[in-house]
C-alpha positions, 0 to 999 in steps of 0.5 A: 510335125518335124522336130526343129534343131532347137527342139532336138537339142532340148530333147537331147538335154532332157534325155542326158539329164535323165541318164545323169540321174541314174549315175551315167556321166554324159556329154553332148553329141552332134548328128554325126555322133561325135562330141558336139564341142570343138576342142579348145586346142584345135589351133594349137601345135604340139612341138615338144613334150608339153601337154598341148594336144594331150590335155584331158580337161586339165585346162578347165575349158570345154571341148575335151570329148569324153573327158568333159562327161559329168553327172552334175546337172549344172555342168551338163546344162553348161555343156549343152548351152555351149553346144546349141546344135547338139542333137544327142548325148554320149554316155562315158564308159568305165566311170563309177558307179556303173563302170559301164562296158558297151558291147556294140553289135554292128550290123553294118558289116557283112558278118552276124555279130549277134550269132558270133556273140552267141557262139562265144557264149556257148564256147566260153560258158556264159550267158548275157544277163537281162540288161539295157539294150539300145537299138541303133538306127542301122539295126544294130544293138548296144548291150550295157554291162557293168564292170568291176571297179578295179578293172580297166576294160579297153576299147576294141573293134572286132577283136572278139569277132567281126562286128563286135566292138567294145566300148570301155574306158575312154569310150562312150555310147550314144544314149537312147533318145539321141537323134543322128543323121541316120535316125534315133537311138531307142531303148529296146522294149522292156529294158529302159528301166533296167540297171546295167547288169554285171558283165559275166566273168568269162566274158570279162576275161575275153575283154582284157588284153592277152598275156605276153610270151611266158618266161622261165619259171619259178619252181613253185608255180611253173612256167605259166606262173612266171609268165603271168608275173612277167605280164604284170611287170610289163604293165604301163601306167593305165594298164596295171590293175587290168593286167594284174586282174587278168593274170590273177584270174588265169592263176586261179583258173589254173589252180596256182592262184594261192601260190602266186598271190605274193609274187603277183603282189610283188610284181604289182608293187614294182609297177607302182600299185600299192599293196592294198590296191594289189591285194584288193584286185587279186581278191576280186579276181579270186571271187570272180573265178569262184575262189575264196581270196 
């Protein structure tokens, strides 16, 4: 028997509530995989420096996409009540407790993203651990990984390799059980009960933005060390922890981590991080690269 629109919404809500019980923040999606709630600012114009089109749910109304995401059952029911045509749900990435990173292997391209991921794993010496895998209607796969709390992984499309898209902070993944115009998303057999596995450190470093050009160098760490410091100094708000973590990882890998701790902390303080945040991020990079902070 065909599923009615009302039944599809009820099923989507049930799946969304189940995901929320696992600590995953969710929003309702339409059949097109887009947020099911229209923006409350859709008829407004942004004629100046005000926050009109940059509101991230500060106004208190519904319809801000991934910024509406919640694990609160009452809030989730409110979202789905306001979106009676929703047939799926999205899972926000980058939020605690899992700090979810989605690796989207998209088969709609002419490339083979699964083979490309295997090649990257061989080249950079990492393996994808057992984790949640969601099968898409087009034959693709979403791999769920967990990132460290002090690192912001950006979204990207085909930067790692053609057909490999990354869903990070500010992005979302279509949850299993969601119905779309092209079919239903389902958890791969044997993976639905798993928690998102920790992202391998070597893969995590590939997901972070590359450093800018190096600059003239201090005698203690060489040109590369000064370049890493300059990379941190160039961080804008929203990039500070990510850049600091990436630079610290590179420093420890190159054997200059201990010598560069204080210069990196000073650079992080200049960008607005507290000393406690900076030292915690550098310590996390040390652990991720197999060193003692």
